[in-house]
Each structure stands twice: as C-alpha cells, then as structure tokens.
C-alpha positions in Angstrom: 115.5 97.8 179.2 115.9 94.7 177.8 117.4 91.2 179.3 120.6 91.6 177.7 120.8 95.1 179.5 121.2 93.9 183.0 124.1 92.5 184.3 124.5 88.9 182.9 126.6 85.8 184.2 126.8 82.1 183.6 125.2 79.4 185.2 128.2 78.0 186.6 129.3 81.6 187.4 126.2 82.3 189.3 127.0 78.7 191.5 130.3 79.7 192.4 129.2 83.1 193.3 125.4 82.3 194.6 125.8 84.4 198.1 127.2 87.4 196.3 124.7 87.2 193.3 121.8 86.8 196.0 123.0 89.6 198.1 123.3 92.0 194.6 119.6 91.0 193.7 117.9 90.7 197.3 119.8 93.8 198.7 121.0 96.0 196.0 117.8 95.1 194.0 119.7 94.4 191.0 118.3 91.9 188.2 120.9 89.7 187.3 120.5 87.4 183.7 121.7 83.7 183.8 122.8 82.4 181.0 123.5 78.8 179.8 125.3 78.1 176.7 125.6 82.0 176.2 121.7 82.3 176.2 119.5 83.7 178.5 118.0 81.0 180.7 116.6 83.0 183.7 116.5 86.3 185.4 117.0 86.7 189.5 115.0 89.5 190.4 114.2 90.5 194.5 110.9 89.7 196.4 109.9 93.1 196.0 110.3 93.1 192.0 108.4 89.8 191.7 105.4 91.3 193.9 105.3 94.2 191.8 105.1 92.2 188.6 102.5 89.7 189.9 100.4 92.7 190.7 100.8 94.4 187.4 99.8 91.1 185.9 96.7 90.8 188.0 95.6 94.1 187.0 96.4 93.6 183.5 94.3 90.4 183.4 91.6 92.0 185.8 91.1 94.3 183.3 91.2 91.9 180.1 88.0 90.0 181.9 86.3 93.3 182.6 86.5 94.5 178.8 85.2 90.4 177.9 82.5 90.9 180.5 81.3 94.4 178.8 81.8 92.9 175.2 79.7 89.8 176.2 76.9 92.3 177.9 76.9 94.3 174.9 76.3 91.5 172.5 73.9 90.4 174.7 75.3 87.0 175.5 74.2 85.1 178.4 76.7 84.7 181.4 77.9 81.6 182.1 77.1 79.8 185.5 80.3 79.4 187.5 78.3 76.6 189.6 77.7 74.5 186.3 81.3 75.1 185.7 82.6 73.6 188.8 79.9 70.8 188.6 81.1 70.0 184.8 85.0 70.1 185.7 84.3 68.2 189.2 86.0 71.0 191.1 
C-alpha cells in the first residue's frame, strides 16, 4: 500500500476536523495522508504503528551493523575503539 492508497485530506481540512482525524488515527488505527498544495506532506499514524515502524527500523540497522562487522572481521580490519572515537569528538 502506498501513501496515495490511504485516506487523504488537505492540511486545512485536517485543521478544521482535527479531533475527528485524531480519533480515526488513534482509535481506528487509520493512516491519514495530509496534503499541502495537493501534494503529500505528512502521514498521521497511531502510536502503535509508529512503535512498530521504529522496531522494524532498529532491527534493520542492527542487521546492517552486524553484516558490516562480519565483513570487517573477514577482511582482517582492526575494530575502531569506541573510547577513542568519543575522545576525538568530545563525547
């Protein structure tokens, strides 16, 4: 499903019917695309959907990091010391 497949309203309509839109998203778990000048500007999603998206993103980047670590080890590269990085960037 793409953004254009979801219910779409203009920003001015969303402003005028904010409580209704919030209920549709929060209770009905609907995803609502908000447009500005006829183009998608944002999508309102429920907290549950956002949490799921964040878990998926964390899992994806964790997998990417694991693959990079494996590739570095296979290439015989030395790991970078985290304490050195923190010191270099003043963290």
